[in-house]
C-alpha positions as CSV (number, residue, x, y, z in Angstrom):
1,M,73.2,85.4,112.5
2,C,76.6,86.1,114.1
3,W,79.0,83.3,116.3
4,Q,77.9,84.5,119.4
5,D,74.5,83.4,119.0
6,Q,76.0,80.1,118.0
7,G,76.6,78.6,121.0
8,Y,80.4,80.1,121.9
9,R,79.2,81.4,125.1
10,T,80.8,83.5,127.7
11,G,81.2,84.2,130.6
12,P,81.6,82.0,134.6
13,G,82.8,78.8,133.1
14,S,84.6,79.6,130.4
15,S,88.4,79.8,130.5
16,R,89.6,80.5,127.4
17,D,89.4,83.5,125.2
18,V,86.6,83.0,123.2
19,V,87.1,83.0,119.1
20,P,85.0,82.4,116.1
21,P,83.7,78.8,115.2
22,D,86.2,79.0,111.5
23,R,89.2,79.5,113.9
24,Q,88.2,77.5,116.6
25,P,91.4,75.0,117.8
26,Q,91.0,71.7,116.4
27,T,91.8,70.7,120.1
28,S,90.7,74.2,122.6
29,P,92.0,73.1,126.6
30,D,88.1,74.1,127.1
31,S,86.9,72.0,124.0
32,G,85.4,68.8,125.8
33,N,87.6,66.7,124.1
34,V,90.4,67.2,125.8
35,T,91.3,67.0,129.2
36,S,92.9,70.3,131.1
37,M,96.6,70.4,131.6
38,T,98.4,71.8,134.2
39,H,101.9,74.1,132.7
40,D,103.9,70.8,134.6
41,Q,101.8,68.1,132.8
42,R,102.0,70.1,129.4
43,A,104.6,68.6,127.0
44,K,107.2,71.0,125.9
45,Y,108.3,72.0,123.1
46,P,111.5,70.2,122.0
47,K,113.4,73.2,122.9
48,E,116.8,72.3,119.8
49,L,113.5,72.0,117.1
50,Y,112.4,75.7,118.5
51,E,116.2,76.9,118.3
52,R,116.4,76.0,115.0
53,E,113.3,76.8,113.4
54,L,113.5,80.2,115.3
55,L,117.2,80.9,113.4
56,R,115.1,80.1,110.3
57,L,112.5,82.1,110.3
58,Q,114.4,85.7,111.7
59,E,116.6,84.9,108.8
60,E,113.2,84.8,106.8
61,L,112.2,88.1,108.8
62,V,115.9,89.8,107.6
63,K,114.7,88.5,104.0
64,M,111.4,90.8,104.6
65,E,112.8,93.6,105.8
66,E,115.3,93.7,102.9
67,W,111.5,93.6,100.5
68,V,110.2,96.1,102.8
69,Y,112.7,98.4,102.2
70,A,113.4,98.1,98.7
71,A,109.9,98.2,97.9
72,G,109.0,100.9,99.9
73,A,106.2,98.7,101.7
74,R,104.3,99.9,104.5
75,I,103.2,97.4,107.0
76,V,101.3,97.4,110.6
77,V,100.8,94.3,112.5
78,I,98.9,95.0,116.3
79,F,99.5,92.4,118.5
80,E,97.1,92.1,121.4
81,G,95.9,89.6,123.6
82,R,95.6,89.2,127.6
83,D,98.2,89.8,129.9
84,A,100.9,88.4,129.9
85,A,99.6,86.5,127.2
86,G,103.2,86.9,124.6
87,K,102.6,89.7,123.2
88,G,106.0,91.5,124.1
89,G,108.1,88.3,123.4
90,T,107.0,87.8,120.5
91,I,107.9,91.2,119.4
92,K,111.2,90.9,120.7
93,R,112.3,87.5,118.8
94,I,110.8,89.7,115.2
95,T,113.1,92.3,116.4
96,E,116.7,90.7,117.3
97,H,117.4,90.4,114.2
98,M,116.1,93.6,112.6
99,N,117.1,96.6,111.4
100,P,115.4,99.2,114.3
101,R,115.6,102.1,111.7
102,I,113.1,100.5,109.7
103,T,111.3,98.0,112.0
104,K,109.9,99.9,114.7
105,H,108.0,98.6,117.6
106,V,105.9,100.9,119.4
107,A,104.4,101.0,123.0
108,L,103.3,104.1,124.2
109,P,102.2,104.8,127.1
110,K,98.8,106.2,128.5
111,P,97.4,109.4,126.8
112,S,99.0,112.8,127.7
113,D,96.3,115.4,129.4
114,R,96.5,117.0,125.6
115,E,96.1,113.8,123.3
116,T,92.8,112.7,125.7
117,T,91.4,115.9,124.2
118,Q,92.4,114.8,120.4
119,W,91.1,111.9,117.5
120,Y,91.2,109.2,119.3
121,F,93.5,107.2,116.3
122,Q,95.1,110.5,116.3
123,R,98.1,109.7,119.2
124,Y,98.3,106.1,116.5
125,I,98.6,107.7,113.0
126,A,102.0,109.6,114.1
127,H,103.9,105.9,114.5
128,L,101.8,104.9,111.8
129,P,105.2,103.2,109.0
130,S,106.6,105.5,106.2
131,A,106.8,103.7,102.7
132,G,110.2,101.0,103.7
133,E,108.6,100.6,107.6
134,V,107.1,98.0,109.5
135,A,105.3,99.2,112.6
136,L,104.9,96.3,115.7
137,F,102.3,97.4,117.7
138,D,102.4,95.8,121.4
139,R,98.7,97.1,122.1
140,S,97.5,99.3,119.9
141,W,94.0,101.8,119.6
142,Y,92.0,98.2,121.0
143,N,92.5,99.8,124.0
144,R,89.5,101.4,124.0
145,A,87.4,98.6,123.2
146,G,89.5,95.9,126.2
147,I,91.1,98.3,129.0
148,E,89.5,101.6,128.5
149,H,85.7,99.9,128.4
150,V,86.5,97.4,131.2
151,L,88.0,100.0,133.7
152,G,85.5,103.1,132.9
153,F,88.4,104.7,131.5
154,C,85.7,105.9,128.6
155,T,82.5,106.4,128.2
156,P,79.7,103.9,126.9
157,Q,79.4,106.7,123.4
158,E,83.4,106.7,123.4
159,H,83.1,102.9,123.0
160,Y,80.2,102.6,121.1
161,L,81.6,105.0,118.3
162,F,85.0,103.6,118.5
163,L,83.4,99.6,116.9
164,R,81.6,102.2,114.9
165,Q,84.8,104.4,113.3
166,C,87.7,101.2,113.6
167,P,86.2,99.3,110.7
168,I,86.7,102.2,108.9
169,F,90.3,103.5,110.1
170,E,91.5,100.0,109.1
171,R,89.9,100.4,105.4
172,L,91.4,103.3,104.6
173,L,94.8,102.3,106.3
174,I,94.3,99.2,103.5
175,E,93.2,101.3,100.9
176,D,95.9,103.6,100.8
177,G,98.6,100.9,100.7
178,I,99.0,99.5,104.2
179,I,99.6,95.9,104.7
180,L,97.7,95.4,108.2
181,L,97.5,92.1,109.9
182,K,95.9,92.0,113.8
183,Y,97.0,89.0,116.1
184,W,94.9,88.2,119.5
185,F,96.7,86.2,122.2
186,S,94.7,83.9,123.9
187,V,95.5,82.3,126.9
188,S,93.9,80.4,129.1
189,D,92.9,81.5,132.7
190,E,95.2,78.7,134.4
191,E,98.1,79.7,132.5
192,Q,97.6,83.4,132.7
193,E,97.4,82.3,137.0
194,R,100.7,81.0,136.1
195,R,102.3,83.2,134.5
196,F,101.8,86.5,137.1
197,E,102.6,84.3,139.8
198,A,106.1,83.9,138.0
199,R,106.7,87.2,137.8
200,L,105.7,88.3,141.2
201,E,108.4,85.8,142.7
202,D,110.6,87.1,140.3
203,R,112.7,90.7,140.9
204,M,113.9,90.5,136.9
205,R,110.3,90.1,135.8
206,R,108.5,92.3,138.5
207,W,108.7,95.5,136.2
208,K,105.6,93.6,133.4
209,L,103.5,93.0,136.4
210,S,101.3,96.6,137.0
211,E,98.3,97.2,139.7
212,T,96.1,97.1,136.3
213,D,97.3,93.6,135.1
214,L,97.0,92.4,138.9
215,F,92.8,93.8,138.9
216,S,91.9,92.5,136.0
217,R,91.9,89.5,136.7
218,S,89.1,90.1,138.6
219,K,87.4,91.2,136.0
220,Y,88.1,88.8,133.9
221,I,84.9,87.6,132.7
222,D,84.6,91.6,132.1
223,Y,87.3,91.0,129.5
224,S,85.9,88.2,128.1
225,R,83.1,89.6,126.8
226,A,85.1,92.9,126.2
227,K,87.0,91.3,123.3
228,D,83.9,89.1,121.6
229,E,82.3,92.2,121.2
230,M,85.1,93.8,119.7
231,F,85.8,90.7,117.5
232,V,81.7,91.5,116.2
233,H,82.4,95.1,115.0
234,T,86.2,94.7,113.7
235,D,86.7,91.1,112.6
236,I,86.4,92.4,109.0
237,P,86.9,91.0,105.7
238,E,90.0,93.5,104.9
239,A,91.5,92.8,108.3
240,P,90.9,89.7,110.0
241,W,91.5,88.8,113.6
242,Y,94.2,85.7,113.4
243,V,93.7,84.6,116.9
244,V,97.3,82.7,118.4
245,E,96.8,80.1,121.2
246,A,99.2,81.5,123.7
247,D,100.0,79.0,126.4
248,D,103.0,77.7,125.0
249,K,105.5,80.3,124.3
250,K,107.5,78.3,122.1
251,K,104.8,77.2,119.2
252,A,103.1,80.6,119.9
253,R,106.1,82.7,118.8
254,L,106.9,79.9,116.2
255,N,103.0,79.7,114.8
256,C,103.2,83.8,114.7
257,I,105.8,84.9,112.8
258,A,105.5,81.8,110.5
259,H,101.2,82.9,109.7
260,L,103.0,86.7,109.4
261,L,105.7,86.2,106.8
262,S,103.1,84.0,104.8
263,K,100.6,87.5,104.3
264,I,104.2,89.7,103.0
265,P,103.9,89.2,99.4
266,Y,108.5,89.7,99.7
267,E,110.6,88.8,97.6
268,A,114.1,87.3,98.4
269,K,117.2,88.6,96.7
270,P,120.9,87.8,96.8
271,L,123.3,89.9,99.0
272,P,124.9,92.2,97.3
273,E,128.4,91.5,97.1
274,I,130.8,93.1,99.2
275,V,134.4,94.3,98.9
276,M,136.0,95.2,102.1
277,P,138.4,98.8,101.3
278,K,141.6,98.3,102.1
279,R,142.9,99.5,105.4
280,Q,144.4,103.1,106.0
281,R,148.6,103.8,106.4
282,D,149.6,104.8,109.5
283,D,152.4,107.5,107.3
284,G,153.9,108.3,110.9
285,Y,150.6,107.8,113.2
286,V,152.0,107.3,116.9
287,R,149.6,106.0,119.2
288,P,149.6,107.4,122.8
289,P,150.5,105.9,126.1
290,R,147.6,103.1,127.7
291,D,148.1,104.9,131.0
292,I,146.7,107.9,129.3
293,Y,143.2,107.1,129.4
294,T,141.3,105.3,131.9
295,Y,140.0,101.7,131.7
296,V,136.8,100.0,132.5
297,P,138.2,97.0,135.7
298,D,138.5,93.5,133.8
299,H,135.4,92.3,136.0
300,A,135.0,88.8,133.5
301,A,138.9,88.6,134.1
302,E,138.2,87.7,137.6
303,L,135.5,85.9,137.5
304,V,137.8,83.0,135.1
305,R,140.2,83.5,138.5
306,G,137.3,83.7,140.9
307,S,136.3,79.8,139.3
308,E,139.7,78.6,139.2
């Protein structure tokens, strides 16, 4: 019997994505044990504690990256979930202090006309890591199980073929030595709506909200059903889905990064000692006069003078 048949419902009245029973949170907002809270009522995670722990985890990420490069490891991390669930913000915190030549953020646009004629997984294979690299997929081949299936961008036959091939594809990656981690960011209906409204009102974040994102609200339950079906077929022992409770962005980031680090067998190595070389002597060099260059106006100094 699959976990969908054990009383875990989808459909009208379910305000959160359904997850397998062995991954159900102890206090889920829709578990019946906790009174649903609005964003303003929910206790905010302590800012100082968050920033201190985030910095510690980011230092560990740098150590992990150094190990990946030295060991020639290959790591793929998939970030999936509903729109506005916090995937991009988590990736941003992961990569903040990492080397972009080693750790790559992969966010592909819609496929080109040529790519639509290829084997579905082909465009993603081109972005898999080589030795000593990490690939963070901000959405991935699972588009076919989600948005493409729900909005009719693929046929039922193509959707079925994906669900059949995906576990095989991922097992091949793992058998070849790739470390594959898959995260699903779960956000409640109420919190997603609040974040959408915030993006509508903020010019700095409006670009994050597409017409497809808005339309997805009208397909909320269809997305739940699609996600449930996806889990049934792709939540395999070799590459399980890890659900991140994401109504609180700060907690979601800390939880995801800490778990990611726990799944990578990295070893921190001491920093090699580096001696700063002496600066070259002038030996008659004469710097050209400043007035021959065109300098950027000192906007920062104008702000200081204006505030006095």
